[in-house]
KOLDRENKOL-999492 format. One record per residue (C-alpha): residue in three letters; x, y, z. Coordinates in steps of 0.001 Angstrom, whole numbers, plus 500000, padded with zeros to 6 digits. Layout:
// KOLDRENKOL-999492
ALAXYZ ...
//
This chain:
// KOLDRENKOL-999492
UNK500047500088500008 UNK501439503361499157 UNK502601505538501981 UNK500049508302501137 UNK497401505838501559 UNK498615504694505022 UNK498382508136506015 UNK494517508682505271 UNK492274508589508574 UNK490894505388509207 UNK487223504998508471 UNK486621502293511372 UNK489443502999513873 UNK489070505679516547 UNK492350504494518642 UNK493683501070517633 UNK496212501239520477 UNK493236500141522743 UNK493515496906521292 UNK497457496582521993 UNK498512493654524202 UNK500590496155525753 UNK497506498261526941 UNK496054497979530406 UNK492304498866530930 UNK491261500751533777 UNK489173497924534431 UNK490027494289534074 UNK486624492555534222 UNK486205488795535271 UNK489681489067537037 UNK488537490687540140 UNK489293487715542509 UNK492727487230540754 UNK493661490844541071 UNK492626490600544847 UNK494839487778545406 UNK497905489743544015 UNK497084492772545894 UNK496977490561549259 UNK500340489249548409 UNK501858492559548088 UNK499987494221550859 UNK502521493192553679 UNK505167495011551609 UNK503222498056551599 UNK503294498149555486 UNK506907497586555498 UNK506779493952556131 UNK508005491145553784 UNK505221490115551401 UNK504656486372550572 UNK506191485092547441 UNK503569484596544533 UNK503593482395541455 UNK501355482893538942 UNK500285480343536362 UNK497704479974533448 UNK497590479605529596 UNK498620482342527358 UNK495978484889527077 UNK494383484520530469 UNK495342487850531859 UNK498389487081534275 UNK500558489814533066 UNK497793492453532558 UNK496367491801536019 UNK499980492036537504 UNK500723495278535942 UNK497404496542536975 UNK498392496134540567 UNK501817497335540017 UNK500329500493538820 UNK498254500780541976 UNK501467500725544140 UNK503211503196541894 UNK500355505652542462 UNK500641505327546181 UNK502755508432547463 UNK505644508339549700 UNK505632504253549727 UNK508869502654550547 UNK507698499630548225 UNK509660499767545173 UNK508977497342542302 UNK510990495961539391 UNK509339494187536453 UNK511525491823534308 UNK510207489997531044 UNK512559487104531191 UNK512496486361527652 UNK515062489612527494 UNK516320489326531200 UNK516978485602531128 UNK519891485198533725 UNK520456486176537541 UNK523031488877536346 UNK520722490467533967 UNK517541490224536394 UNK520059492022539079 UNK521216494416536728 UNK517691495527536033 UNK516881495997539333 UNK519792498326539867 UNK519010499952536545 UNK515480500736537687 UNK516239502224541146 UNK520108503060541106 UNK520624504080537494 UNK523873505980538102 UNK525456502693539398 UNK524071500429536553 UNK527355500483534450 UNK529116497505532622 UNK532046495747534553 UNK530246495016537903 UNK529855491351538968 UNK526658489665540316 UNK528179489960543607 UNK528684493395543260 UNK525318494110542177 UNK523758491904544928 UNK525783493769547625 UNK524711497224546048 UNK520973496088546115 UNK521190494863549544 UNK522762497949550916 UNK520072500001548977 UNK517053498220550636 UNK518569498215554077 UNK519483501931554195 UNK515707503059555029 UNK513888499809555321 UNK512749499466551718 UNK510566496621550365 UNK511392495520546977 UNK509068493326544774 UNK510395491786541861 UNK508026490574539164 UNK509547487876536986 UNK507488487511533913 UNK507900483964532133 UNK510244483062535005 UNK510710479779533616 UNK512704481222530649 UNK515759482375533160 UNK518699480005532299 UNK520228479852535984 UNK516893480048537695 UNK518168478231540861 UNK521000480839541440 UNK518382483554540732 UNK515754482447543370 UNK518486481353545782 UNK520137484867545658 UNK516835487083545720 UNK515656484976548829 UNK519152485188550378 UNK518849489034550629 UNK516265488463553181 UNK518670486496555374 UNK521471489132555031 UNK519319492126556006 UNK518093493302559098 UNK515296495673557799 UNK513368495693554579 UNK512748492836552300 UNK512268491066549000 UNK509136489586547702 UNK509194487526544293 UNK506263487354541898 UNK506746484822539510 UNK504582484321536112 UNK504369481391533829 UNK502354479168531446 UNK503962476289533071 UNK502807474820536342 UNK505578472538536281 UNK508455474627535931 UNK509343474536539759 UNK509928470788539133 UNK513403472097537761 UNK514364473608541022 UNK516942472612543348 UNK515301471647546617 UNK517603474207548389 UNK516012476996546298 UNK512520475506546524 UNK512545475374550339 UNK513479479020550514 UNK510512480209548583 UNK507464479686551107 UNK505439480837548025 UNK501529481162547488 UNK500079479947544004 UNK497582481487541814 UNK496118479735538929 UNK494222481854536250 UNK491644479764534572 UNK490882480389530892 UNK487884482646529550 UNK484651481517528231 UNK483178482595525194 UNK480836485163526876 UNK483734486493528727 UNK485752487086525626 UNK482676488781524094 UNK482465491133526978 UNK486200491854527075 UNK485707492912523394 UNK482713494930523864 UNK484205496798526461 UNK487188498058524234 UNK484766498903521175 UNK483825502536522282 UNK487325503457522460 UNK488941501427519580 UNK486346501804516959 UNK484289504483515506 UNK480557504320516332 UNK478797501513514361 UNK481643500065512609 UNK481643496774514593 UNK478647494644515153 UNK477720492059517683 UNK477727489358515295 UNK481498490070514537 UNK482237490098518233 UNK480044486921519108 UNK482278485336516202 UNK485558486480517197 UNK484714485481520832 UNK483857481786519836 UNK486741481331517768 UNK489283482341520667 UNK487272480401522984 UNK487925477175520798 UNK491599478177520829 UNK491642477937524546 UNK490172480828525804 UNK492840483197524916 UNK491948487036525321 UNK495159488237523397 UNK494029485987520368 UNK490609487556520249 UNK492074491199520458 UNK494537490243517637 UNK491578488891515606 UNK489402492037515999 UNK492494494226515450 UNK493317492237512161 UNK489868492543511186 UNK489869496212511407 UNK493039496273509548 UNK491584494306506731 UNK488554496700506590 UNK490854499677506342 UNK492789498292503557 UNK489522497752501749 UNK488364501323502196 UNK485414500058503956 UNK483482502059506825 UNK482550498759508682 UNK484146495536509804 UNK481918492754508279 UNK481861488881509183 UNK484102488617505937 UNK487015490351507577 UNK486287488329510832 UNK486794485200509257 UNK489791486200507354 UNK491313487848510392 UNK490720484416512511 UNK493137482654510113 UNK495614485136510018 UNK495852485571513861 UNK495637482103514789 UNK498463481362512366 UNK500519484184513704 UNK500326483329517464 UNK500952479660516755 UNK504162480534515039 UNK505067483340517409 UNK504503480559520330 UNK506918478042518284 UNK509887480377517804 UNK509917481519521413 UNK509919477672522466 UNK513107476464524634 UNK515430474488522381 UNK514833470862523109 UNK510791471586522680 UNK511445472791519371 UNK513564469811518643 UNK510648467413519766 UNK508034469374517406 UNK510629469312514460 UNK510768465494514801 UNK506979465431514854 UNK506888467417511682 UNK509527465026510018 UNK507561461956510958 UNK504236463288510093 UNK505452464216506264 UNK507538461219505619 UNK506350458456507990 UNK509013456113509785 UNK509737452660510494 UNK506294451905511586 UNK502896452185509944 UNK501338455485510680 UNK497999455509511985 UNK495109457596510247 UNK491330458126510543 UNK491314459432506763 UNK492086463086508005 UNK494551462968510630 UNK497710461239511046 UNK498724459927514539 UNK502365458788515618 UNK503816456627517878 UNK505436458408521004 UNK508516456062520921 UNK509406456801517338 UNK509174460408517934 UNK511504460218520623 UNK514098458323518532 UNK513783460732515724 UNK514168463558518435 UNK517531461792519569 UNK518883461484515889 UNK518069465213515083 UNK519817466283518678 UNK522928464243518048 UNK523147465300514479 UNK523385469090515891 UNK525935467689518520 UNK523440468214521555 UNK522551465968524262 UNK519210464257523763 UNK517460464334527180 UNK516089461242528800 UNK512545460015528168 UNK511296461501531672 UNK512382465010530065 UNK510710464105526988 UNK507518463196528352 UNK507595466486530176 UNK508262468354526760 UNK504852466572525525 UNK502859467731528270 UNK503867471245527760 UNK503521471070523966 UNK500059469611524376 UNK499342472350526992 UNK500427474966524470 UNK497842473562521926 UNK500669472481519500 UNK499978468714519845 UNK497405466500521085 UNK498561463277522559 UNK496489460189524176 UNK496982456709525334 UNK496400454058522706 UNK495177451176524930 UNK495695447718524340 UNK496046446006520891 UNK498424448671519354 UNK502034447570520345 UNK500929447446523869 UNK500254450543525902 UNK501526453407524071 UNK501032457197523546 UNK499988458397520052 UNK500677461980519077 UNK499115464423516671 UNK500531467681515267 UNK497738470284515645 UNK499526473077513622 UNK499887473046509822 UNK502731470658509270 UNK504516472290505992 UNK504461476014507826 UNK505550474335511206 UNK508367472796509541 UNK509420475941507811 UNK509398477895510870 UNK511470475431512740 UNK513888474935509939 UNK514470478582509686 UNK514972479028513460 UNK516912475863513915 UNK519037475886511063 UNK519220479388509821 UNK518584479771506020 UNK520214476510505241 UNK517642473767504357 UNK517234471100506860 UNK518757468316504543 UNK522099469802504726 UNK522002470157508553 UNK520218466859509654 UNK521089463892507642 UNK518464461195507515 UNK519353457810509325 UNK518285454625507407 UNK515845452371508817 
//
């Protein structure tokens, strides 16, 4: 589209930023209970006491980050509070050192320079907290992405043991309920945490969330209830994902704008649904940890080419044996000079991939090579393979990087 056309005022949007994933509305509907529980965890810190460590779980798009930011904004609006907050997206701040440096950058910017060790940063944060009995709340979004999570948890909890006044409270946010299984017992025992699980949204709730954004995001009369109900139902089918519903609505508005339309119709909603679903899936794939990607890649290879055992099919979908997928995963890992994880870890990867909606798995029951797990890829296989090959191997085709083993 020519630049001059992009500068023309939208016929449907009033403020498309209202649909942004980074926008926090003044009221978060259907999350009053969850917000209250986050507030209760932080409340002791506001009174100068050490708050309760809190771990928040839930699928993508259930409002975990939005609700936490809502409470953070509440705390920041309190005048003269000694409670300080550091928020770190652990996809970016993915190590103990980077998190400590983020805390220092947030509150001691003149000290935040290159060259200081983790010990230096630790001592500076400790002294800063103790000097006037501050309470520090450290919010770690996607905490499971921290490479040396044991070290980080131990370091942050250790501050409370090393100071005479003030304290540190940790709020960890994760899509993966099982991430704590990776923690050393020493780190786990020091947490004394409270847990909060965010449920997925129902279709009626997703509709209400969209409806609440319409007056600010769109011009009057440009989006009908039929469009909102359709988008809500599609997002509900994908796991009750509010972010997906907002993405579809935004994409539908963009399509209407491109066509010079003065109203978002079902045609735009249906097209936008397909586009947004693909984008969400592929955004999720490229942010998976490496071995999750390798397992998923093994599944795409076997789905396309078959393997040593006969594939099972119902005429529409292809199912694969878990054991053969594991063997292919090991082969791919070895070809990349990486140590394949044990079957115990592999089962965990399958569980997480299933929770993310990328695969579906179930026990076969008796009669099919004994009791075995059957797996089916849920995302389009060709596109999934392309995304993984580009991410894992760069621009080279996979055939140059992963030689096939003869069966």
